[in-house]
N, C-alpha and C positions, 0 to 999 in steps of 0.2 A: 504494500500500500504506500502511496506517496502522499506527502504532507506539505501544505502551503499555508500562507497567511495573507490576509488582506492588508495592503499598505494603508497607512493613515494619510488620506488625501483630502480630508476636510477638517476644518477647525483651526485653532491657533497653532497647533503642533504640526500642521501640514506645511513643512518648509523644505527647501532643497537639502539642508543639513540633516533633517530628520529622515528624509528618503534615503540618503546615503548611509546614515547610521543603521537604519533598519536592514537595508540590503546587505551591508557588509557584515552585520552580526548574523543575519540569516545564512549567509554563505559560509561563515566560520562554523556555524552549528550544523551544517549539512542539511539545512531545510531544502526541500525540493523546489519550491516556487513562491513567487510573490504576485499579488493580484491587485488591480485598480478597479474600483467602481467608477461610475460616471453619471453626472448630471450636467447639462449645459447651462441651465438657468433655473432658479427656484422661485417661482411666483407663489403667492398665497394659495394654500390648498383649500378648496371649497367642496369639490365633488369627489376627489380621489380619497380612498381610505386605506391604502396598503400599509403605509408606515405611520403617518400622522393622523391624529384625530381631527376630523373636519371642523373647521372654525377656529382651531387653536393656532397660536403663533408657532412658527418654526423654532426648533431648538436653536440656541444662540450660535452653535458652531456652524449651522447651515447658513447663517447670515454672513459669516466672515469670509470664507473661501471654499471653493471646491475645485480641485485641480483637474485638468484635462488629462486622460490616461495615456494617450500616445506620447505626449510631451514628457511626462514623468518616466514612462518606460524607456523612451529614447535616452534620457539622461542616465537611467540606471544601466542601460545596456553597455555603456562605456565604463561603468564602475564595477561590473561583475563579470565573472567568467563561467560560472556553473549554473546559476539559478535560471529556471524557466520563468519567463515574465509573461503575464497574461492580463486580459480584461475580464472582469467579473462584475457587471457585464456592460458592453456598449449597447445602447438602444438603437438598433439599426434604422428603424423608420423615422428617426429624428434627423437623419443625415443624408447627404448626397452619396449614393453608393460608390460612385467613381472616386470621390475624395476618400471615402473609407478604405476602398481597395488600395489606394496609394499609401495611406498611413500604415495599413497592415503590412504591405510589402516592404516599406522602408524600415519599420521597427524590426521585422524579421531579418532584414539584411544587417542592420546595425548591431543586432544581438547575436549574429552568427547562427541564426536558425533556432533561437530559443524562445520564440513567441507562440502563444496560444490565443486564439481569437474567440473569446466568450461573448455570446450575443443574447439579446432578449428583444421582445416586442414592446415592452414598457407598460407602465401602469398609471403614470402621473399625467392625467388628461390635461391639466392646466399648463404643464410644460409644453405639451404638443401645441396647444393653442397659441402660446407666446411665440413659438418657433414657426407658426404658420403651417403646421403639418396636420394631416387628417388623422385623428385618433381612431376613427371607426374602421378604416381599411388597413390598419397598421400590420396585421398579420399577412395579408396578401402582398403588401409592399415589401415586407421583410423577405418573404419567400422569393419574390422576383429579384430583389436586390442581391440576395445570396447567389442566385443563378448567374446574375450579371457579373458579380465579383469573381466567380470561378472562371468565367470566360475571360475576363480581363487578366487573370493570373496565368492564362494559357498562352498559346502562340499568337503572335501578331501576323497579319492585321486582325483586329478584333471587330466583329459585328454582332449585334444583339438586337432583337426586335421583341419587345414586350408590351404589356398594356400601360405600364407606368414609366419605363425607361427604354431608351433606344440609343444605340451606338452603331455607326456604319464605317467600316474600313478604316479604323483608327489604330494608332500605335500606343502602347501603354508600357511604361517602364519607370523604375526597375520592377522586375518580377520578384516574388518572394523567393528566399533562398530554399525553403522547404518545398518539396514537390509532392503532389501538384499544388499544395497550399499548406500554410500552417494548420495545425489541428484546430477544429471548430468545436466549441462547446455550446450547446443550446440550453438556456435556462427556461424555467417555467414549469408549472405543475398541471397545466390543462391538457386535455386530450390533443388539442392542436399542437401544443409544444412537444408532446411525446412523438406525434407523427412527424413533426419537423425534424426532431433529433434523429428519428429512425431514417429519414430520407437523406439528410445532409451532414449529420454530425459525427464526430469522433467520440464525443461524450455527451451524455445528458447531465445537466447541472442543476438539480433541484436545491432550493433554499429551505433549510430547517425542516426536512421531512421527518415524520415519525418512522419508527422501524416498520410498523404495520403498513403505512402508506407506501414505503419504499418497496416492500416485498410485493404488494399488489401492483404497483406501477411497473415494476420490473417485468412482470408477466405480460402486461399490456405492451411494454416497449419491445419485448422479444417478438410478439405477434406483429407489431408494426414494422419491425426490421425485416421480418420474413416477407410481409406484403410489399415492402419496398425493393425486394429482390436482392437483399444484402445477406452476407453470411451471418448466421446466428452468433451472438456474442461480439459482433464487430463494433457495437456502440458501448463504450464504457460508462460507468456511473461515477460522477464526481460531485460529492455532497458538500454543501456550504452550511456551516454552523458557527455560532459564537462559542468561544472557549473562555471559561471563567473559573479561576481557582478560588475555592472557598473552603471553610472549615468542615462542612458537612456535605452529605449527598445532595443531589438536586431535589428541589421541591417538585410537587406534582405539576406546577405551572411553569417550571423552568426546563430549558433544553437539557437533554441528558449529558451534554458536554460541559455542564456546570458541576463543580464538586471538587472532591479531593483527587489527587493523581490517580488513585485506583478506580474511582468512579468514572473519570474521563477515559481511562484506558479500557474499562469494560464497555463503555458506550461505543468507543471506536471499534472494538472487536465485534460488537453487534451490528454496526453499520457494514463492516467488512463481510460478515455472514449474510447480510441482506443484499449484497452485491456491489457495494461501493469499492472502488479501487483507488480513488483520490479523495482527500479531505482538505477543503479550504476553510480556514478558521478565521473568524472575525475577532478583533480585539474589543473588549468592553471594559472601560470606556476607550474611545479612540484617542489615545495620547501616546506620546513617544515613550514615556516611562512604562506604561502598561505594555506596549509592544515589546520592548526589550526584555522586560521581566517575564512576560508570558512565553516568549520564544525560548528563553533560557530554561524556565521551569518545564516546558514541554520536552525539551531535548534531554534534560537531566533527570526528570522525575516521571514522565509519562512514557516516553519512547522505550526505555529499558523494560517496561512492563508488557510491551506489545509482542505478539508472536512475529517471527521473522517473515 
């Protein structure tokens, strides 16, 4: 099983020095990967209810800064040698897919082929509205955008004719270093997300799934992979969860990766048994001190308890 952490890319501690400290410490501890989340702009939330309570003010750290992932990962590509660097996740239908394809290719080149492209369709309707993007057709646009990007990463000249995007006899470079493309992780827990992962992804990337849900969804994913004409088991499962060290086991309302080192290790083993081969862990709270301490404790106190 491989283990990664989400970078601190929002709030007062999200600085170039902090990015460098986290990345260098992660590499020294033999952590496998680091990941950037993404938001372009944060308007007041009225209709969307995924993270924030409607009508409430944003947390203070949302007001201060939220770094763009490709910029941060390009910066870290030059400071690291072993770490996989990825997005968890970029909201594809908020962006021009040609520009996204360019950013993906360039980070993959700059990192020497260490990039993973994690994608989602998004939940924050107000953000779509500020960006002038249609929230209602975001799934269809994501599917077509990914098809276009795969064409752009292939041989020139490039032509593509879709409902939303068109390219005719164009040249696109640089291409990604990894062939035919960097690995693609698809986030989301809906049936549409599972089908999208089965069709185009190297990994399905659910956020905070329960053990029971993961086992059920894994069976559905296997079915959709077969329907897509791909080999059974060709889509890995990469789970995203918060990790919090505390004096006792997790409460009933807490994720299973809260607790003592033994509790966290037991939870990780259960996720492995349910089919997960990657684990991306979020820091709580998102501060530099928490990031450095959590990575150290994971490496020294949790990883030795895990099966090889």
